[in-house]
C-alpha positions in Angstrom: 5.2 6.4 -18.7 9.3 5.5 -16.2 8.7 6.7 -17.9 9.7 10.1 -19.0 12.5 10.7 -21.6 14.4 11.2 -24.9 14.2 9.8 -28.4 16.6 9.9 -31.2 15.6 9.7 -34.9 17.3 10.6 -38.0 17.8 14.3 -38.7 14.3 14.5 -40.2 12.6 13.0 -37.2 14.8 14.1 -34.3 12.1 16.6 -33.2 9.6 13.8 -32.7 11.9 11.9 -30.5 11.9 14.0 -27.4 8.3 13.4 -26.4 7.9 9.7 -26.3 10.3 7.9 -23.9 9.2 7.4 -20.3 11.3 8.0 -17.2 10.4 7.6 -13.6 11.5 8.3 -10.1 13.2 6.5 -7.2 16.5 4.9 -8.0 15.8 4.6 -11.7 12.1 3.7 -12.1 11.5 1.9 -8.9 9.2 2.9 -6.0 10.2 0.9 -2.9 7.5 2.4 -0.7 5.1 -0.6 -0.6 4.7 -1.1 3.1 4.1 1.6 5.7 5.1 -0.8 8.5 8.5 -1.5 6.9 9.0 2.1 6.0 9.7 2.6 9.7 12.9 0.6 9.6 14.0 1.6 6.1 12.8 -1.7 4.7 15.4 -3.6 6.5 14.8 -7.3 6.3 11.7 -6.9 4.1 12.7 -9.9 1.9 12.7 -12.1 5.0 9.3 -10.9 6.1 8.8 -7.4 7.4 6.4 -7.9 10.2 3.1 -8.0 8.3 1.7 -9.5 5.1 2.6 -6.4 3.0 6.1 -7.9 2.7 4.7 -10.4 0.1 5.2 -7.7 -2.5 8.9 -8.3 -2.1 8.9 -12.0 -1.4 5.8 -14.2 -1.8 7.3 -17.0 0.3 6.9 -14.9 3.5 3.2 -15.9 3.6 4.0 -19.2 5.4 4.9 -17.1 8.5 1.2 -16.2 9.0 -2.0 -18.1 9.8 -5.7 -17.7 9.0 -6.8 -14.8 6.8 -4.5 -11.8 6.9 -5.4 -8.3 5.5 -3.5 -5.1 5.3 -4.2 -1.9 3.4 -2.8 1.6 3.5 -0.8 4.2 1.6 2.4 6.2 1.6 2.6 9.9 0.8 5.7 10.9 -1.3 6.5 14.5 -0.8 9.0 15.2 -3.5 10.7 18.5 -4.2 12.9 19.0 -7.2 14.3 22.3 -8.4 16.6 23.1 -11.3 19.3 25.6 -10.4 21.9 27.7 -12.4 20.9 26.4 -15.8 22.6 27.3 -19.0 21.5 26.1 -22.5 22.5 26.8 -26.1 21.3 25.9 -29.5 23.2 23.8 -31.9 24.5 25.6 -35.0 23.2 23.1 -37.6 25.1 23.6 -40.8 28.9 23.9 -41.0 29.4 23.4 -44.8 28.6 21.3 -47.8 27.9 17.7 -47.0 25.6 18.5 -44.1 28.0 18.1 -41.2 26.2 18.6 -37.9 28.4 19.5 -34.9 28.3 21.7 -31.8 30.6 24.7 -32.0 32.1 27.1 -29.4 32.8 30.7 -29.1 30.8 33.9 -29.9 28.7 32.1 -32.5 27.1 29.9 -29.9 23.4 30.9 -29.6 22.0 30.8 -26.1 18.5 29.6 -25.4 16.2 32.1 -23.8 14.3 31.5 -20.6 14.7 31.6 -16.8 18.0 30.1 -15.6 16.2 28.3 -12.8 12.9 26.6 -12.0 11.2 26.1 -8.7 9.8 22.8 -7.6 8.7 20.9 -10.7 7.8 17.6 -8.9 4.3 16.7 -8.0 3.7 14.8 -4.8 1.5 11.7 -4.7 0.1 8.9 -2.5 1.0 5.3 -3.3 -1.8 2.9 -2.2 -1.2 -0.8 -1.2 -3.5 -3.7 -0.6 -2.7 -7.2 0.5 -4.7 -10.2 1.5 -3.7 -13.8 2.3 -5.7 -17.0 2.9 -4.5 -20.1 4.6 -5.5 -23.2 2.6 -3.6 -25.2 5.2 -0.7 -24.8 7.6 1.7 -25.3 4.8 -0.1 -23.8 1.8 -1.0 -20.1 1.5 -2.5 -18.0 -1.4 -2.5 -14.2 -1.6 -3.3 -11.2 -3.7 -1.6 -7.8 -3.7 -2.2 -4.5 -5.4 0.7 -2.1 -5.6 2.2 0.9 -7.5 5.7 -0.2 -8.5 6.8 2.8 -10.7 5.7 6.4 -11.0 6.7 10.0 -11.4 5.0 13.3 -12.0 7.0 16.5 -12.9 5.9 19.6 -14.8 7.9 22.6 -15.9 6.9 26.1 -17.1 6.4 26.4 -20.9 9.1 29.1 -21.2 11.8 27.6 -19.0 15.3 27.2 -20.4 15.2 23.4 -20.5 11.8 23.2 -22.3 13.2 21.2 -25.2 14.2 18.5 -22.8 11.1 18.2 -20.7 7.8 19.9 -19.9 5.4 17.4 -18.4 6.0 13.8 -17.3 3.2 11.8 -15.7 3.6 8.0 -15.2 1.1 5.8 -13.3 1.4 2.1 -12.9 -0.4 -0.6 -11.0 0.5 -4.2 -10.3 -2.1 -6.9 -9.7 -0.3 -10.0 -8.2 -1.8 -13.3 -7.2 0.6 -15.4 -5.3 1.1 -18.8 -3.7 3.5 -20.1 -1.0 4.4 -23.6 0.2 6.2 -24.7 3.3 8.7 -27.2 1.9 10.1 -28.2 5.3 10.4 -26.8 8.8 13.2 -24.5 7.6 12.4 -23.7 4.0 9.4 -22.0 2.2 9.0 -21.2 -1.5 6.7 -18.7 -3.1 5.8 -17.5 -6.6 3.7 -14.5 -7.8 2.3 -13.6 -11.2 2.2 -9.9 -12.1 -0.3 -8.1 -14.4 1.0 -4.6 -14.8 -0.8 -1.6 -16.2 1.1 1.5 -17.2 -0.3 4.9 -18.4 1.8 7.9 -19.3 1.7 11.5 -20.5 4.8 13.1 -21.8 5.5 16.5 -23.4 8.4 18.8 -24.3 9.1 21.9 -26.3 10.2 21.6 -29.9 12.6 23.9 -31.8 11.0 23.7 -35.3 13.5 26.3 -36.6 16.3 23.8 -36.0 14.2 21.0 -37.4 13.6 22.9 -40.6 17.3 23.7 -40.9 18.1 20.0 -40.6 15.4 19.4 -43.2 16.7 21.7 -45.9 20.5 21.1 -45.5 20.8 17.7 -47.2 18.8 19.0 -50.1 21.0 22.0 -50.5 24.1 19.9 -50.4 22.7 17.5 -53.0 21.9 20.4 -55.3 25.4 21.8 -55.0 24.3 24.9 -53.1 26.1 26.5 -50.2 24.0 26.1 -47.1 23.6 28.9 -44.6 24.5 28.6 -40.9 21.2 29.1 -39.0 23.1 28.9 -35.7 24.9 32.2 -36.4 21.9 33.8 -38.1 23.4 34.0 -41.7 21.1 34.2 -44.8 21.8 33.2 -48.4 20.1 34.2 -51.6 16.6 32.9 -52.0 16.7 29.3 -53.4 13.9 26.9 -54.1 14.9 23.3 -53.2 13.1 20.2 -54.4 12.7 17.7 -51.5 10.4 15.0 -52.6 7.9 16.9 -50.5 6.6 20.5 -50.8 9.5 22.7 -51.8 11.1 25.0 -49.3 12.4 28.5 -49.6 15.7 29.3 -47.9 17.0 32.8 -47.3 13.9 34.8 -46.5 14.3 36.8 -43.3 14.0 34.6 -40.2 13.7 31.4 -42.2 14.9 28.2 -40.5 16.7 30.0 -37.7 16.8 28.0 -34.5 14.5 29.4 -31.9 12.3 31.3 -34.3 9.5 28.8 -34.2 8.7 27.0 -30.9 6.1 24.3 -30.6 5.4 21.2 -28.5 5.2 17.5 -28.9 3.5 15.0 -26.6 2.4 11.5 -26.1 -0.4 9.8 -24.2 -0.3 6.0 -24.1 -0.4 2.9 -22.0 -0.3 -0.9 -22.1 -0.6 -4.1 -20.0 2.4 -6.4 -19.5 3.0 -9.6 -17.5 5.8 -11.0 -15.3 6.6 -13.0 -12.2 8.4 -13.1 -8.8 10.1 -15.9 -7.0 10.9 -16.2 -3.3 12.6 -18.4 -0.8 12.8 -18.1 3.0 15.1 -20.0 5.4 14.4 -20.2 9.1 17.1 -22.3 10.9 15.8 -21.2 14.3 13.0 -19.3 15.8 15.3 -16.3 16.3 16.8 -16.0 12.8 15.2 -15.9 9.4 16.6 -15.1 5.9 14.8 -14.4 2.6 15.9 -14.4 -1.0 13.7 -13.0 -3.8 13.9 -12.4 -7.5 11.6 -10.0 -9.4 12.0 -10.9 -13.1 12.5 -8.4 -15.9 9.5 -7.3 -17.9 9.1 -5.9 -21.4 6.4 -3.3 -22.1 5.2 -1.8 -25.4 3.5 1.5 -24.6 1.0 2.3 -27.3 -0.7 5.7 -27.7 -1.2 8.9 -29.7 1.4 11.4 -30.6 0.4 15.1 -31.0 2.4 18.0 -32.4 1.5 21.7 -31.9 3.1 24.0 -34.5 3.4 27.8 -34.3 1.1 29.5 -36.8 4.1 31.3 -38.4 5.4 28.2 -40.2 4.6 28.4 -44.0 2.3 25.8 -45.3 4.9 24.3 -47.6 7.4 23.7 -44.8 4.7 22.4 -42.5 3.8 19.9 -45.2 7.5 18.9 -45.6 7.8 18.2 -41.8 4.6 16.2 -41.8 5.6 14.3 -44.9 8.8 13.3 -42.9 6.6 11.7 -40.2 6.3 14.7 -37.8 2.5 14.6 -37.6 -0.2 13.4 -35.3 -0.6 9.6 -35.2 0.2 6.5 -33.3 3.4 5.6 -31.6 4.9 2.7 -29.7 7.7 2.9 -27.1 9.6 -0.3 -26.3 10.6 -0.4 -22.6 12.6 -3.2 -20.9 12.3 -3.1 -17.1 15.2 -4.7 -15.2 15.3 -7.7 -12.9 15.8 -7.1 -9.1 17.4 -9.6 -6.7 17.1 -9.0 -2.9 18.4 -10.7 0.2 17.3 -9.9 3.7 17.5 -11.2 7.3 15.6 -10.8 10.6 17.5 -11.6 13.8 15.8 -11.6 17.2 18.7 -10.7 19.5 16.5 -10.7 22.6 12.8 -11.3 23.5 12.0 -7.6 22.7 14.7 -6.5 20.2 15.4 -7.6 16.7 17.8 -6.4 13.9 17.0 -6.4 10.2 19.2 -6.0 7.1 18.4 -5.8 3.4 20.5 -5.8 0.2 18.9 -5.4 -3.2 20.5 -5.2 -6.7 18.6 -3.9 -9.7 20.0 -4.8 -13.1 19.6 -1.4 -14.7 22.7 -1.9 -16.9 20.4 -3.9 -19.3 18.6 -0.7 -20.0 20.9 0.4 -22.8 18.4 2.1 -25.1 14.8 3.1 -25.5 13.3 2.4 -29.0 10.2 4.0 -30.4 8.3 3.0 -33.5 6.0 5.5 -35.3 2.9 4.6 -37.2 3.5 7.6 -39.5 6.4 5.8 -41.2 9.1 7.8 -39.6 12.3 5.9 -38.8 12.7 4.3 -35.4 13.8 6.6 -32.5 16.7 5.1 -30.5 17.7 6.8 -27.3 21.0 5.9 -25.7 20.3 5.4 -21.9 23.5 3.6 -20.8 22.2 3.3 -17.2 24.2 1.4 -14.5 23.1 -1.2 -11.9 21.8 0.3 -8.7 22.1 -1.1 -5.1 19.8 -0.6 -2.1 21.2 -1.5 1.4 19.6 -0.9 4.8 19.8 -1.8 8.5 16.9 -1.6 10.8 16.0 -2.2 14.5 12.6 -3.2 16.0 11.8 -2.8 19.7 8.7 -4.4 21.1 8.2 -1.9 23.9 5.0 -3.6 25.2 2.4 -6.1 24.0 0.6 -3.2 22.2 3.4 -0.9 21.0 6.3 -1.7 18.7 8.9 0.9 17.7 11.2 0.9 14.6 14.1 2.8 13.2 16.5 2.4 10.2 19.1 3.7 7.9 19.6 3.0 4.2 21.7 3.9 1.2 20.1 3.9 -2.3 22.4 4.4 -5.3 21.2 6.0 -8.5 21.2 4.4 -11.9 21.7 7.7 -13.7 25.0 9.6 -14.2 25.6 13.3 -15.0 25.8 12.8 -18.7 22.4 11.0 -18.9 20.4 12.8 -16.2 17.5 14.8 -17.7 15.0 17.2 -16.1 12.5 14.4 -16.2 14.5 12.4 -13.6 15.3 14.3 -10.4 17.3 11.4 -9.2 20.7 10.8 -7.5 22.2 8.8 -4.7 20.1 9.1 -1.6 20.4 8.4 2.2 17.4 7.3 4.3 16.7 8.0 7.9 13.5 6.2 9.1 11.3 5.8 12.2 8.0 4.1 12.7 5.6 2.4 15.1 2.8 -0.1 15.3 -0.1 -0.2 17.8 -2.3 -3.2 18.5 -5.8 -1.8 18.8 -7.4 -5.1 19.5 -6.3 -8.7 19.4 -7.1 -8.8 15.6 -6.5 -5.2 14.5 -3.4 -3.0 14.4 -2.3 0.2 12.9 1.2 1.0 11.4 2.8 4.3 10.7 6.2 5.1 9.2 8.3 8.1 8.2 11.5 8.5 6.2 13.5 11.5 5.3 15.6 11.0 2.1 18.6 13.1 1.6 19.5 13.3 -2.1 22.8 14.4 -3.4 22.6 17.4 -5.8 22.5 16.0 -9.3 24.5 17.6 -12.2 22.9 17.7 -15.6 25.5 17.8 -18.4 23.6 17.2 -21.7 25.5 18.0 -24.9 23.9 18.9 -28.2 25.1 15.8 -30.1 23.2 12.8 -31.4 19.7 12.6 -29.9 19.9 16.2 -28.4 20.6 18.0 -31.7 17.2 19.7 -31.8 17.1 20.3 -28.0 20.6 21.8 -27.6 22.8 21.7 -24.5 21.6 21.9 -21.0 23.7 22.2 -17.9 22.7 22.8 -14.3 22.0 21.3 -11.0 18.9 19.4 -9.7 18.3 20.0 -6.0 15.8 17.5 -4.6 14.6 16.0 -1.3 11.9 13.6 -0.3 9.7 13.1 2.7 7.8 9.8 3.0 4.9 9.2 5.4 2.9 6.0 5.5 0.0 4.5 7.4 -1.8 1.2 7.2 -4.4 -0.9 8.9 -3.9 -4.7 9.6 -6.6 -7.2 10.4 -6.5 -10.9 11.1 -9.7 -12.9 10.5 
């Protein structure tokens, strides 16, 4: 778990928030790379049937285009590079006066976060496998099964980098098991449906500023006792005061006490779950030279359940460690509620001559429904609510296929994939922005029943600005500004066989 993100709790539990929310890669959470054959023409026309049975991942109705028993299996290598450049970060001065008012400030009092101002490639490349099989019950009834990886991302940053409070490690793995069925309703129309069983597993971690967390912890108690709180953000100290907190008492004013940055630790989550959904598809073929496909991939809710772990620096006094743990910042169970969006796609395949065909695809993912990510803690801490405020994303592509000979087919394509994330919500866990595709590919018929497919795409990603403020869910992590420079190379290969 995409998936990868940020949590917000109350002041007492903000530090727990940052380790639990998943985020993933490729135009939000999606990984489109499910067919090495269609990779060659930038997935143009994939919803109408991309040339082999692997297109059933996008639209189960395409199975009526094939006869007998069809099999395809392969994988796509995702070579992702994502570097963070020109980073600046500062801690949040926590206390501005009686009444516990938390707000960022500017000027000389702002406390910079230490660490390198840049980070080399934090992305981890991976191979996405795919498996598809179809059986013809009759000329008009087909059943199939596909295994795919619909979402995934792996990034890892050095423990001392300047954005460590926002992200250290993100590792998301998913797999879909999808049985499907398709009916030919008439000569022109076919309908298909697929059921989805999805498994997701994730590991997330980030640095924790326990100095800021402790300052947030003691400030309300000081104000309630009528005492003047110090301002840890500017390094001031007050006379020693013992404060009753309903947990072990805390001592404020000793040298280095509750100063942001004094005590760094980590928080992490390992968890997973199963969830279930469906896909619907329709194809329309008014002539042997033109075909259209319309598909709908329904939204899916997932509850990722796992174990939270906190690593504290040894310098924290036992009384203050107890106060943090009493507030819920301790090892235990956690659940992250994640709502994945629906996707609607429309594609066409037009045979303009006996050897040349054109393909087009338009897909819309309803990411605007992903407004927040909510986390529940078994420790009794209040829910963590993260404002995501994503926007809908659009994928559009055009492709061309040239059947050069009976054995060799060549492909090419261009695509534009818009991001669901804006500058004010882009975190180091998501090296994502608008991307342009340039693709080429080929298929070779080895025998009458066996063929191989290869595809390559170069994705040009616009530099992504990160402009995270120290307000709300980022209070304990501070500000982070910089630029994510990323690029992707995709290389796929598959084997097809007809029984």
